[in-house]
N, CA and C atoms as an extended XYZ file, in Angstrom:
345
Properties=species:S:1:pos:R:3:atomname:S:1:resname:S:1:resid:I:1 pbc="F F F"
N       -13.747       12.018       11.737 N   MET     1
C       -12.336       12.326       11.804 CA  MET     1
C       -11.721       11.398       12.877 C   MET     1
N       -10.594       10.782       12.508 N   THR     2
C        -9.869        9.891       13.428 CA  THR     2
C        -9.277       10.747       14.562 C   THR     2
N        -9.413       10.246       15.768 N   THR     3
C        -8.897       11.012       16.951 CA  THR     3
C        -7.884       10.141       17.709 C   THR     3
N        -7.199       10.776       18.597 N   ALA     4
C        -6.239       10.083       19.461 CA  ALA     4
C        -6.958        9.038       20.288 C   ALA     4
N        -8.197        9.311       20.687 N   ALA     5
C        -8.996        8.365       21.475 CA  ALA     5
C        -9.248        7.084       20.632 C   ALA     5
N        -9.430        7.212       19.327 N   ASP     6
C        -9.597        6.046       18.471 CA  ASP     6
C        -8.362        5.145       18.500 C   ASP     6
N        -7.197        5.787       18.474 N   ILE     7
C        -5.913        5.022       18.504 CA  ILE     7
C        -5.755        4.373       19.876 C   ILE     7
N        -6.021        5.117       20.934 N   ARG     8
C        -5.900        4.555       22.255 CA  ARG     8
C        -6.852        3.413       22.504 C   ARG     8
N        -7.987        3.400       21.825 N   ALA     9
C        -9.001        2.361       22.016 CA  ALA     9
C        -8.735        1.089       21.234 C   ALA     9
N        -7.696        1.029       20.450 N   LEU    10
C        -7.372       -0.205       19.727 CA  LEU    10
C        -7.176       -1.340       20.725 C   LEU    10
N        -7.622       -2.512       20.336 N   PRO    11
C        -7.629       -3.666       21.260 CA  PRO    11
C        -6.292       -4.019       21.830 C   PRO    11
N        -5.186       -3.754       21.189 N   SER    12
C        -3.860       -4.133       21.679 CA  SER    12
C        -3.557       -3.428       22.993 C   SER    12
N        -4.072       -2.216       23.180 N   GLY    13
C        -3.838       -1.454       24.370 CA  GLY    13
C        -2.438       -0.829       24.439 C   GLY    13
N        -1.622       -1.002       23.451 N   GLU    14
C        -0.260       -0.498       23.526 CA  GLU    14
C        -0.181        1.013       23.461 C   GLU    14
N        -1.238        1.687       23.043 N   PHE    15
C        -1.233        3.154       22.957 CA  PHE    15
C        -2.084        3.796       24.038 C   PHE    15
N        -2.642        2.982       24.899 N   ALA    16
C        -3.595        3.487       25.909 CA  ALA    16
C        -3.089        4.566       26.812 C   ALA    16
N        -1.803        4.565       27.122 N   GLN    17
C        -1.260        5.540       28.058 CA  GLN    17
C        -0.720        6.794       27.366 C   GLN    17
N        -0.705        6.860       26.050 N   LEU    18
C        -0.180        7.975       25.307 CA  LEU    18
C        -1.141        9.181       25.360 C   LEU    18
N        -0.597       10.357       25.402 N   VAL    19
C        -1.389       11.595       25.403 CA  VAL    19
C        -1.682       12.004       23.934 C   VAL    19
N        -2.700       12.810       23.762 N   ASP    20
C        -3.107       13.230       22.420 CA  ASP    20
C        -1.921       13.818       21.642 C   ASP    20
N        -1.118       14.630       22.268 N   GLY    21
C         0.031       15.256       21.551 CA  GLY    21
C         1.026       14.302       21.021 C   GLY    21
N         1.092       13.094       21.589 N   SER    22
C         1.988       12.058       21.088 CA  SER    22
C         1.428       11.285       19.908 C   SER    22
N         0.107       11.315       19.832 N   ILE    23
C        -0.561       10.516       18.783 CA  ILE    23
C        -0.962       11.366       17.564 C   ILE    23
N        -1.388       12.584       17.788 N   GLN    24
C        -1.918       13.448       16.741 CA  GLN    24
C        -1.006       13.624       15.538 C   GLN    24
N         0.333       13.793       15.696 N   PRO    25
C         1.140       13.928       14.518 CA  PRO    25
C         1.085       12.688       13.567 C   PRO    25
N         0.893       11.523       14.124 N   PHE    26
C         0.797       10.326       13.314 CA  PHE    26
C        -0.555       10.260       12.593 C   PHE    26
N        -1.607       10.732       13.241 N   ILE    27
C        -2.897       10.815       12.562 CA  ILE    27
C        -2.816       11.798       11.426 C   ILE    27
N        -2.202       12.958       11.658 N   ASP    28
C        -2.053       13.977       10.619 CA  ASP    28
C        -1.278       13.434        9.410 C   ASP    28
N        -0.182       12.718        9.718 N   GLU    29
C         0.631       12.181        8.621 CA  GLU    29
C        -0.199       11.123        7.824 C   GLU    29
N        -0.847       10.251        8.533 N   ALA    30
C        -1.671        9.250        7.843 CA  ALA    30
C        -2.769        9.900        6.993 C   ALA    30
N        -3.412       10.911        7.528 N   ALA    31
C        -4.465       11.594        6.792 CA  ALA    31
C        -3.961       12.234        5.512 C   ALA    31
N        -2.659       12.692        5.525 N   ARG    32
C        -2.094       13.231        4.302 CA  ARG    32
C        -1.779       12.153        3.281 C   ARG    32
N        -1.559       10.920        3.702 N   GLU    33
C        -1.182        9.829        2.830 CA  GLU    33
C        -2.360        9.021        2.310 C   GLU    33
N        -3.518        9.120        2.971 N   VAL    34
C        -4.685        8.325        2.607 CA  VAL    34
C        -5.697        9.236        1.909 C   VAL    34
N        -6.193        8.785        0.765 N   SER    35
C        -7.142        9.585       -0.012 CA  SER    35
C        -8.573        9.264        0.375 C   SER    35
N        -9.335       10.263        0.797 N   ALA    36
C       -10.752       10.057        1.082 CA  ALA    36
C       -11.509        9.623       -0.167 C   ALA    36
N       -11.100       10.186       -1.335 N   ASP    37
C       -11.763        9.850       -2.575 CA  ASP    37
C       -11.601        8.360       -2.918 C   ASP    37
N       -10.389        7.824       -2.617 N   VAL    38
C       -10.104        6.404       -2.988 CA  VAL    38
C       -10.740        5.461       -1.957 C   VAL    38
N       -10.611        5.785       -0.676 N   PHE    39
C       -11.082        4.884        0.368 CA  PHE    39
C       -12.552        5.012        0.679 C   PHE    39
N       -13.139        6.127        0.319 N   GLY    40
C       -14.577        6.298        0.518 CA  GLY    40
C       -15.055        6.070        1.932 C   GLY    40
N       -16.009        5.136        2.123 N   THR    41
C       -16.583        4.913        3.441 CA  THR    41
C       -15.657        4.298        4.453 C   THR    41
N       -14.528        3.743        4.037 N   ILE    42
C       -13.557        3.155        4.973 CA  ILE    42
C       -12.344        4.030        5.159 C   ILE    42
N       -12.450        5.309        4.752 N   TYR    43
C       -11.370        6.289        4.894 CA  TYR    43
C       -10.867        6.384        6.343 C   TYR    43
N       -11.779        6.556        7.294 N   GLU    44
C       -11.391        6.743        8.715 CA  GLU    44
C       -10.667        5.525        9.234 C   GLU    44
N       -11.126        4.318        8.838 N   ASP    45
C       -10.458        3.121        9.266 CA  ASP    45
C        -9.029        3.062        8.678 C   ASP    45
N        -8.902        3.437        7.437 N   ALA    46
C        -7.577        3.460        6.803 CA  ALA    46
C        -6.650        4.441        7.502 C   ALA    46
N        -7.115        5.626        7.849 N   VAL    47
C        -6.312        6.598        8.560 CA  VAL    47
C        -5.908        6.046        9.940 C   VAL    47
N        -6.880        5.452       10.636 N   LYS    48
C        -6.617        4.914       11.963 CA  LYS    48
C        -5.524        3.864       11.959 C   LYS    48
N        -5.665        2.916       11.057 N   TYR    49
C        -4.704        1.775       11.028 CA  TYR    49
C        -3.325        2.230       10.491 C   TYR    49
N        -3.288        3.151        9.546 N   LEU    50
C        -2.002        3.647        9.060 CA  LEU    50
C        -1.320        4.461       10.158 C   LEU    50
N        -2.080        5.294       10.867 N   ALA    51
C        -1.518        6.114       11.977 CA  ALA    51
C        -0.987        5.161       13.047 C   ALA    51
N        -1.737        4.129       13.404 N   ALA    52
C        -1.289        3.167       14.432 CA  ALA    52
C         0.019        2.484       13.963 C   ALA    52
N         0.068        2.117       12.684 N   HIS    53
C         1.253        1.479       12.133 CA  HIS    53
C         2.454        2.424       12.251 C   HIS    53
N         2.324        3.670       11.872 N   LEU    54
C         3.389        4.622       11.962 CA  LEU    54
C         3.836        4.822       13.405 C   LEU    54
N         2.883        4.906       14.284 N   LEU    55
C         3.192        5.112       15.717 CA  LEU    55
C         3.912        3.864       16.271 C   LEU    55
N         3.432        2.689       15.964 N   ALA    56
C         4.040        1.442       16.437 CA  ALA    56
C         5.463        1.316       15.949 C   ALA    56
N         5.687        1.771       14.707 N   GLY    57
C         7.033        1.711       14.126 CA  GLY    57
C         7.983        2.598       14.877 C   GLY    57
N         7.566        3.770       15.253 N   ILE    58
C         8.415        4.701       15.998 CA  ILE    58
C         8.657        4.156       17.411 C   ILE    58
N         7.609        3.633       18.022 N   MET    59
C         7.765        3.108       19.393 CA  MET    59
C         8.711        1.907       19.442 C   MET    59
N         8.701        1.067       18.411 N   SER    60
C         9.559       -0.111       18.442 CA  SER    60
C        10.954        0.215       17.915 C   SER    60
N        11.102        1.374       17.272 N   GLY    61
C        12.408        1.720       16.751 CA  GLY    61
C        13.483        1.928       17.768 C   GLY    61
N        13.119        2.162       19.002 N   SER    62
C        14.087        2.408       20.045 CA  SER    62
C        14.504        1.078       20.713 C   SER    62
N        14.002       -0.034       20.241 N   LYS    63
C        14.297       -1.311       20.906 CA  LYS    63
C        15.526       -2.026       20.361 C   LYS    63
N        16.211       -1.425       19.450 N   GLY    64
C        17.443       -2.034       18.929 CA  GLY    64
C        17.263       -2.624       17.555 C   GLY    64
N        18.223       -3.467       17.170 N   ALA    65
C        18.263       -4.028       15.853 CA  ALA    65
C        17.070       -4.938       15.601 C   ALA    65
N        16.547       -4.834       14.358 N   ALA    66
C        15.390       -5.639       14.040 CA  ALA    66
C        15.672       -6.794       13.089 C   ALA    66
N        16.800       -6.732       12.401 N   GLY    67
C        17.166       -7.772       11.453 CA  GLY    67
C        17.754       -8.978       12.180 C   GLY    67
N        17.895      -10.064       11.440 N   PRO    68
C        18.459      -11.263       12.032 CA  PRO    68
C        19.958      -11.080       12.309 C   PRO    68
N        20.451      -11.816       13.292 N   VAL    69
C        21.889      -11.785       13.604 CA  VAL    69
C        22.618      -12.456       12.469 C   VAL    69
N        23.663      -11.809       11.915 N   ILE    70
C        24.434      -12.406       10.856 CA  ILE    70
C        25.852      -12.831       11.286 C   ILE    70
N        26.280      -12.316       12.449 N   SER    71
C        27.541      -12.794       13.028 CA  SER    71
C        27.595      -12.485       14.507 C   SER    71
N        28.363      -13.330       15.224 N   GLU    72
C        28.571      -13.144       16.661 CA  GLU    72
C        30.005      -13.486       16.998 C   GLU    72
N        30.531      -12.867       18.017 N   THR    73
C        31.826      -13.213       18.573 CA  THR    73
C        31.702      -13.290       20.068 C   THR    73
N        32.319      -14.277       20.695 N   ALA    74
C        32.149      -14.454       22.160 CA  ALA    74
C        33.035      -13.497       22.951 C   ALA    74
N        34.274      -13.356       22.685 N   GLY    75
C        35.053      -12.414       23.478 CA  GLY    75
C        35.692      -11.405       22.613 C   GLY    75
N        35.740      -10.274       23.009 N   PRO    76
C        35.014       -9.304       23.778 CA  PRO    76
C        33.674       -8.910       23.169 C   PRO    76
N        32.780       -9.776       23.103 N   LEU    77
C        31.397       -9.592       22.658 CA  LEU    77
C        31.225       -8.701       21.407 C   LEU    77
N        30.699       -9.257       20.408 N   SER    78
C        30.376       -8.551       19.191 CA  SER    78
C        29.173       -9.175       18.559 C   SER    78
N        28.318       -8.411       17.949 N   ARG    79
C        27.156       -8.963       17.274 CA  ARG    79
C        26.834       -8.044       16.142 C   ARG    79
N        26.502       -8.645       14.960 N   SER    80
C        26.128       -7.861       13.790 CA  SER    80
C        24.721       -8.278       13.326 C   SER    80
N        23.955       -7.333       12.883 N   PHE    81
C        22.622       -7.598       12.406 CA  PHE    81
C        22.504       -7.192       10.939 C   PHE    81
N        21.717       -7.921       10.199 N   SER    82
C        21.496       -7.519        8.784 CA  SER    82
C        20.497       -6.374        8.739 C   SER    82
N        20.580       -5.661        7.666 N   ALA    83
C        19.657       -4.553        7.441 CA  ALA    83
C        19.102       -4.696        6.023 C   ALA    83
N        18.072       -5.570        5.843 N   PRO    84
C        17.585       -5.825        4.493 CA  PRO    84
C        16.909       -4.576        3.891 C   PRO    84
N        16.894       -4.554        2.573 N   VAL    85
C        16.182       -3.500        1.866 CA  VAL    85
C        14.683       -3.771        2.080 C   VAL    85
N        13.972       -2.715        2.461 N   VAL    86
C        12.552       -2.891        2.805 CA  VAL    86
C        11.710       -1.978        1.913 C   VAL    86
N        10.746       -2.574        1.209 N   SER    87
C         9.855       -1.788        0.396 CA  SER    87
C         8.738       -1.244        1.263 C   SER    87
N         7.921       -0.326        0.713 N   ALA    88
C         6.812        0.269        1.483 CA  ALA    88
C         5.833       -0.837        1.912 C   ALA    88
N         5.595       -1.813        1.025 N   THR    89
C         4.640       -2.867        1.374 CA  THR    89
C         5.254       -3.766        2.446 C   THR    89
N         6.579       -4.040        2.351 N   ASP    90
C         7.235       -4.842        3.418 CA  ASP    90
C         7.116       -4.129        4.747 C   ASP    90
N         7.292       -2.812        4.729 N   SER    91
C         7.215       -2.055        5.966 CA  SER    91
C         5.814       -2.147        6.563 C   SER    91
N         4.805       -2.069        5.731 N   LEU    92
C         3.429       -2.184        6.237 CA  LEU    92
C         3.147       -3.586        6.791 C   LEU    92
N         3.827       -4.574        6.292 N   GLN    93
C         3.690       -5.945        6.786 CA  GLN    93
C         4.284       -6.150        8.158 C   GLN    93
N         5.055       -5.160        8.651 N   SER    94
C         5.830       -5.326        9.895 CA  SER    94
C         4.934       -5.152       11.161 C   SER    94
N         3.738       -4.632       11.001 N   THR    95
C         2.826       -4.527       12.168 CA  THR    95
C         1.453       -4.993       11.785 C   THR    95
N         0.681       -5.417       12.796 N   ALA    96
C        -0.696       -5.853       12.587 CA  ALA    96
C        -1.504       -4.695       12.000 C   ALA    96
N        -1.210       -3.463       12.412 N   TYR    97
C        -1.924       -2.294       11.945 CA  TYR    97
C        -1.640       -2.047       10.460 C   TYR    97
N        -0.388       -2.208       10.072 N   GLY    98
C        -0.036       -2.062        8.663 CA  GLY    98
C        -0.686       -3.142        7.784 C   GLY    98
N        -0.715       -4.360        8.336 N   ARG    99
C        -1.404       -5.431        7.591 CA  ARG    99
C        -2.894       -5.154        7.415 C   ARG    99
N        -3.508       -4.596        8.466 N   ARG   100
C        -4.960       -4.242        8.348 CA  ARG   100
C        -5.125       -3.130        7.326 C   ARG   100
N        -4.227       -2.138        7.320 N   TYR   101
C        -4.290       -1.075        6.350 CA  TYR   101
C        -4.198       -1.658        4.937 C   TYR   101
N        -3.246       -2.601        4.751 N   LEU   102
C        -3.132       -3.227        3.409 CA  LEU   102
C        -4.391       -3.943        3.015 C   LEU   102
N        -5.037       -4.621        3.962 N   ASP   103
C        -6.335       -5.294        3.707 CA  ASP   103
C        -7.364       -4.273        3.201 C   ASP   103
N        -7.429       -3.140        3.881 N   LEU   104
C        -8.360       -2.061        3.480 CA  LEU   104
C        -8.021       -1.543        2.108 C   LEU   104
N        -6.730       -1.367        1.868 N   ARG   105
C        -6.277       -0.847        0.566 CA  ARG   105
C        -6.650       -1.834       -0.562 C   ARG   105
N        -6.513       -3.121       -0.280 N   ARG   106
C        -6.875       -4.095       -1.282 CA  ARG   106
C        -8.376       -4.063       -1.604 C   ARG   106
N        -9.181       -3.725       -0.580 N   GLN   107
C       -10.625       -3.638       -0.807 CA  GLN   107
C       -11.001       -2.549       -1.812 C   GLN   107
N       -10.217       -1.506       -1.867 N   VAL   108
C       -10.534       -0.406       -2.773 CA  VAL   108
C        -9.657       -0.347       -4.037 C   VAL   108
N        -8.762       -1.324       -4.160 N   ALA   109
C        -7.785       -1.325       -5.280 CA  ALA   109
C        -8.454       -1.503       -6.634 C   ALA   109
N        -9.531       -2.239       -6.717 N   GLY   110
C       -10.227       -2.385       -7.987 CA  GLY   110
C        -9.580       -3.336       -8.977 C   GLY   110
N        -8.941       -4.371       -8.515 N   GLY   111
C        -8.385       -5.395       -9.432 CA  GLY   111
C        -6.883       -5.294       -9.580 C   GLY   111
N        -6.337       -6.101      -10.465 N   PRO   112
C        -4.911       -6.204      -10.628 CA  PRO   112
C        -4.298       -4.905      -11.146 C   PRO   112
N        -3.074       -4.632      -10.738 N   GLN   113
C        -2.410       -3.427      -11.172 CA  GLN   113
C        -1.068       -3.825      -11.842 C   GLN   113
N        -0.661       -3.097      -12.839 N   VAL   114
C         0.608       -3.316      -13.504 CA  VAL   114
C         1.553       -2.242      -13.055 C   VAL   114
N         2.746       -2.673      -12.619 N   LEU   115
C         3.746       -1.708      -12.164 CA  LEU   115
C         4.767       -1.449      -13.226 C   LEU   115
C-alpha cells in the first residue's frame, strides 16, 4: 500500500516537509482512479506517481497564472494570460510525476487503442 512516507521519499524532495494528513487524501484519490487489476505488479508505483502528480498540481495551483501572457499594458499595469483547454493527458504531462504515471500506463495498455 502506498504511504505518505513513499511520497515524501520521492527524489525531488518537494513533499518532504508535508505531514501525512496533507498527503493521504491524494493517495486515496489516486487509489480510486488506478485499477489494481489493470496495473498488476506496478499498481503501487502507479498510485504513488498519480498521487504525487495530484499533490504537485494543488501545490503549484496557488502560484498564479500558468498560461502564456497574451497581453500586457504598461500603465496602470495590466496583464492577461491564456487559459487553454487541457485534456486529461495534457494535465498529466504537466508534472514529472504525471509523465511517469503515463509511462506506467503505457506499459499496461496492451497496444493501440481506438477512441
